[in-house]
N, C-alpha and C positions, 0 to 999 in steps of 0.2 A: 600808489596804484597797486603795487604788488601786495601790500598788506590788505587792501580791500578785497583783492581776489582770494587771498587765503581765508579771510573772514567769510566771504560768500561761499567758498567751497566747504568750509566747516559747517555752516548752517545747512547747506544742502545735504551733507552727509548725515547730520542729526535727523533731518526730516525724513530722509530715505530709510534710516534705521527704524524710526517709529512707524512709518507707513508700512514697512515690510513686516512689522510685528503683527501677530494675529488679531490684536485689539485695535490696530490702526491708530489714527490720530487720537482716539479716545484715551490712550495711555498717556499721551503728551498733555492733554488738556483735562485729565480726569479730576473730578472733584474729590478732595480728600475727606470731606465731611458728607455723610449720607443721612437720609431720613428713613427710619424703619417704622413700619406700621404694625400696631397691635390693636386688634378689635375686641370689644366687649360684646360677645354674642348674645342673642336673644335668649332669655331664660336664666341669665347669670344670677339674678336675684333670688332664684329658687335653690335652697340648700340641698335638695334631694339629688342623689348621685348614685349611679349603678357602678360600683367598683368591681363587678364581675367581668367588666370589659378589660381588666388587667391594666388600667391606667386611671389616673385621677382626671376628673372633668376639668377641661380648660376654661376656667372662668374668664381669663384673659387669653386671647389666641393670637400667637403662640404663648403658652404659659411660661416658657423659658426662651429668652432671646439673647443672642450674642452679638455685640457690636464693638466698634473701635472707639478709642478716646476721641471726643469732639463730635461723635455722631449724635443725632437727635432721634428720640423715640416719640412717635405720635400715637396717642390712644384715641380710638374712635368709638363712641358709645352707640352700638347697634341694638342695645336692649331697649325695653319699653319703660325702664325706670332709671332715675339718676344714680350715678356712682362717683367714687373718688379713686384716685391713684395716689396712694400715700406710702412713703418709704417706711419700712419697719416689718415686724412680724405680725401676721394675721392671727385669728383665733382658731383656725383649723375647722374641719368639718363639725367638730363637737360644739363649736360656738353657737350653733343654732339652738342647742339644748342648754348649754351652760351660760349663755348670754355674755361670753367673753368678748371684749371689744378690740382686742389686738393691742400692739405696742408700737406707736409711731416713733421714729428716731430723729425726725426733723430735717432730713436731708432734702426731701422734696414732697410737695403736697399739692395736688391739683385743685383741692376744694371740690365742691359738688358741681358736676356738669351733667346737663340734661340729655335725654335721648336725642341722637342726631348731632350732638355737639362733639368737639374733640379738644384735646389738651396735649401740648408738646413740652418736652424737657430735653435740654442738651447736657450730655454727660461729659464733663471735662476732666474726669479722673478715672483711673481703672479700679476695678473691684467687682464684687458680687453684691447686687442691690436687690434685696427682697422688698416686695411691696404688697399692699392689700387695699380693700375697700373698707373705709371706716363705717359705712352703713351696713355692709354685708361682709363681715370679717372672715367668712369662709372663702371668699374670693382672694386667691393669692397668686402672685407671679414673681418672676425673677428676671433681672437684667444683668447679664454678664458683660462687663466692659473689659476687653482684652488689654493687658498691660505688657510687661516684659515677657519674652518668649519663655515658655516652661516646657518640661517634658511630661506634663500631665495630659494623658490621652482624653479625648472627648467622648470615649465610649466606656462601657462597663468592662471591668477586668476581673479575672479570678485571682486566687492567692499568689500566683506566680507572675502576675502582671500581664498575662496573655488575654487577648480580647475574648469576651464572651459573645459568641456569634448570635445567639438567640436569647432574647429577653421577652417574657419571663423565662427563668431557668428552672427546670423541673427536677426535683430530687425525691427519691423514694426514701421513706424512713428506714432506720436500721433494722426494724422488725418487719418491714414491708406491710404494715397495717394502714399507713396513709402516705399520701404524696403531697408535696407543696410546690407551688409555682411562685417564684419570688422575682420581683423587679424593684428598682428604686429610681427615684428622680430627685435631682439630676443624676445622670448616669455616672459622671465623675464625682466620686465622694471626696470632698475636701473639708478641711477643718473650718470651724466657725461658719458653717453653712447648713441650714436645716435640710435634712434628707427625709423624704417620704418613702417608706418601705411598704410595697403593696404585695399582699400575700393571698394566694388562692389555695384552698384545701380540698383534697379528694380522699374519700374512703376507698381503700384497696381490699380485695381485687375488683370490687364493683365499679370503681372509677366514677362514683357519684359524689356530688358536692356535700361537704360536711357542714350542715346548718346547725347553729347554736352549739358549736363544739368548743369546749374550753381548751385553751392553749397557753403556753408560756413563751414569751419572746425574750431572747437573751443575746446580748452583745458581749463578745470576748475580744479584747484588743491586746495585742502583744502578750498573749497568754494569760491575761487577767480579766476576770469578769467585771465589766464596767457598768452594766445596766441589765435589769431584769424587770419584766412586767407581765401581767396576765391579761387575757382578753377572751372574748367569745365571738366566734364567727357569725356573720350575718349573710345568709344565702351563700355560704361556703367561702367567704372572703373577709379580709380585715386590712386595716392600715395602721402602721406605727410611724412615729415621727421622732427624729433624734438629730442632735448636732454634736459633732466630735470636737474635742479640744486639742487632741494630739494626733499626729499621723502615725501610721504603722499598719501591720497586718491585722485584719479583722475577720473574726469568725461569727457568723450569724446562725444561731441555734434556735430551732422551733420545736418545743416539746409538747407532748400530750399532758395536760394538767392531771388527768386521771391516772396516767402512768408515765412519770418523767423519764423512765428508762427507754421510752419510745420517742425518737426524735429524728428530725432531718437537719442537715447542716450545710452551710455554704461558706466559702472563703473568698475574700476580696482584699482590697487595699484602700486605706484612707490616706490621701495626699495632703501635704502641707499647703495651705492656701496662700499663694504669693501676694494676693491683694485682698486681705480681709477688710471689710468695711465695718464690721461689728465684732471686734475681737472678744467680746464678753459672751457671745452666743455659744453655749455648750450645754450638754445634758439633754434631758427630756423636754421637748417643746410641748406646748399645749396639746394634749392627747387628741389625735384625730381618728381614733379607731372607729370603725363602723359598728358600733355596739351601743346598746342603751346606756344612758348615764346612770351613775349611782344615785340612790335616793337617800338623802340624809347620810347615816353611817352604814347603810346596808350595801354590801358589796354586790355588784351586778351578778356575779356567779351565784351568790347565795340567793339573790332574788329569783333567778331563773329556777334554781332547784326548789325553792319554796313554792313557786307557782306550779311546778310539776307535782309537788307533794300534795298541794291542794286539789289539783285536777284529779289525781289518782285517789286521794283520801276521801273526797266527798261521796263518790259512788259506794266505796266500801262502808262508809259510815251509814249510808242510807240502807244498804243491804242488812247490816247488823241491826239497825233500828227496826226494820220491818220484821226481822226474825224474832226480836224481843217482844214486839207488839203481838205477834201471832201466838207466841208462847203464853203470854198473859191471857189472851182471849181463850185459848184452849184450857 
């Protein structure tokens, strides 16, 4: 009888503890496995995107979702066309022009599901899982499955590891001729994970958007240049994509192609990914810049300059031709 009383008192104490908790009995009977919803919004089949809004379009909404091990993600197709949810790397924005199909890795694949239908997948291991639509490979999303606790912050940081309060971050060039606004997604830059760098360009002191402006995009890690490419802005903006193989301090440098001595610069940190799902992902990913693709062996920048030359050259040629004709007549 005495033992029964002690047992009863113990049960009552435990119940009182959980009832007094702000979450009430929900803490005691809480489900450890949750279902998270990701929608495919209407218009996702359209590759057109306005990157001047300082963020990539969310083909899957939310584009980046964080869950726990054994949680389930349910994708609902609210678009008017069928889609897939396929693990791997998509083709990026440029896939609409380059016909890149993306690279599935075989971890999960919904197959084609129609408008109004849904598909679910339970994640039983931690890691960062990139996925895309095989029909529309510019549609890309990320599922972060939390594993062991890490000191990696969920927000963007500067070179000292301090939080960047405002993204995009705006920096004036060293010669004060232009200003760039830079943001990246995901905000925590980790190894073996594709990072989208979204850049906005302004001419100073006018503070007007730099359209069709040639620039160099450079990544310097641990004091060594690891990547360099060039691009041309569209409506004053552009996007670059890269995956890092090693952690460390990172400098992001944006130069004027016309005068490389003119540049803006940012500092941040690349963290070691504790749960890489694709350890071979590194380097330049399929280019997602908002620029016209190359035609054959003609560089885009050369093509633009050639068009300008033709536009300017034709009127000059006509004027000279008319003058010569008149001289002959006279």
